[in-house]
N, C-alpha and C positions, 0 to 999 in steps of 0.2 A: 277438326270437328268441335263445333260449338256445343256447348252442354246448357240445359235449360231446367230450371226447376219450375214444376207446376204446382199452384194451390192444390191443397189436397182437400177432401171431403164431398164434394159434390160430383156427380157423374157427368155435368157439363164444363169442367174445369177446363178441357182443352178449348172449348170455344170462347173462355175468358183469358186464355194464356196470353201474353204479350206477344205482338206479332213484329215483324220487321219488313223494312222493303225488300228484301230477297229470301229466296227459299234456301236455308241453310242445311237442312238434314237430309240424311241418305235413309234414314230408318226411324219409324215410330212405332212404340208398341204399346198394347194394352192387355195386360195380363190379369189373371186372377179373376174372369169374368167381369172385370169392369165395364166391358161393353154394355153389359145387361142393364146397368143403372141407368142407362140412356132410356129412359121410360116412354117419352113422347117422341112423335116424328120431328117436332122441332129440334128436341135435343139432339137426336140422331143426325140431322141435317147441320147444325151448327157444328157440332163437334168433328164430322167428317171433312166440313169445309175448312176449318180451322187446321185439322191435320192435314190436309191436302194442301193449303197454303204453306205450310211450315216444310214440306218436303219439295226437295230439288226435283227435277225431270228424272224420272227412272227410279225415285225413291220409293221405298216399300212400307207399307202400313200392315203389322202383324197383329193379329189378335184372336181370341178365342171366345166361344160364347156356348152354352149349354144348347143341345138339340133338343127342341120342342117335343119331338117326337118320342123322345126317350121319357119325358114327363119326370124328372128329378124331383121335383117338388112333391110327389106322392109319397116318399121316402122321408120327407123332412116333418118328423115328428119326436115326441119326447122318448118313445120308445128305443129310439136310433141315437139316442145321447153318445158323445164321445168324451172321452177324458183326455184332456191335453196337459201339457206342463208349461205354464208360462215363463217368460225369461228369468224371472227370479227364483224359479224352480219349484213354485205352487202348483199343485195339481187342482183343476178346474174340470167341471162337466159342462159340457156346452149341447144345447139342443135347440132346435128350430120348430116352429108351429106355423103351419099355413092359417092365414085368416081368409083370404080370398083367392079366386082365380077368376080373371075376367079380360077378355079380349087380349090375350096373350101375357098379361100383366099378372105377376103371383106377388100378392102382398102378405108379408109373413113377420113373425117376430123370431128373433134370436137371443136365447137366455144362456146368461152364463152365471154358475152356480159353485159354490164350494161342493166336495164329493159327498157331504151330508143331505145335500139339496138346499141349502140356503141359498136364494137368490141374490146376487151380487148386482147383476145389472140385465136388463131387457133392452133390447133394440129393436125398432121396427123398420122394415125396408121394403121395397118394391123393385122387382126385377121383370126385365122384359124379355120374351122368348120369341125371338124372330126365326124364321124358317130361311132356307136358304134363297129361296125365290125372293123375300122380301128383303134381305141382306143385299143381295145382287142389285137389287132396284135402288136402294139407298146408294150404295157404291158406285152404281153407274151415274146416278145423277148428281153425285160430288165430283164425278171425272176420274174414278179409280177403274183400273183395269182387274180381273182377278188372274192372278198369276198361277196361285195354287191354293187347293182347298183339301182337306183332309177331315176324317171323322174320328180320329184318335190320335194320339201321341207317337204312334209307330207307322204314320204317314198312310193308314189305311183309308180306303175310299169312305165318303159319307154315304151312309145307308140309313134306312127306316130305324135300326137298331145301334146307330151312332150314338154316344153320349156326349160328343162334343161336335161343333163345327169351327175348325181351325183354318184362318183365312189369311193368306198372303196376296194384299193387293197393291197395285202398283201405279203410282202416278205417269202417265206417259210423257 
């Protein structure tokens, strides 16, 4: 099975990945809610098209995204800061603050600080929260079939209370 390294950094990297004349892969994954960085319809279409083109017939695309009905962003505030330990053993405090919610897109800042509150870094990002119906529309348009769908990591059904939408899509 060939291995390919995709460029890192932008949500549309799959669409800019090198392509070959043949579809070589049996599996493509997108983890860590990376699918949500595809903020525009064009980003979603281009990435799904590139992923489908890279898969063999019967190949699968597996990804997760946060369920918009769970409204996870409502807990993204400094009161819910988390202490983490980086690779060097340094303790850091991380928190998020929502700037805007519009048309399914949440724009927020992520702050990394020392435990005393000294800010080391502030990053700004936008994430798109697509519901099952919208996801299925984009996947069908790109030529995928839904093989399985889960609302949690224990393979539970997707319900209005689910925090995740975990999808296994197949290229026919």
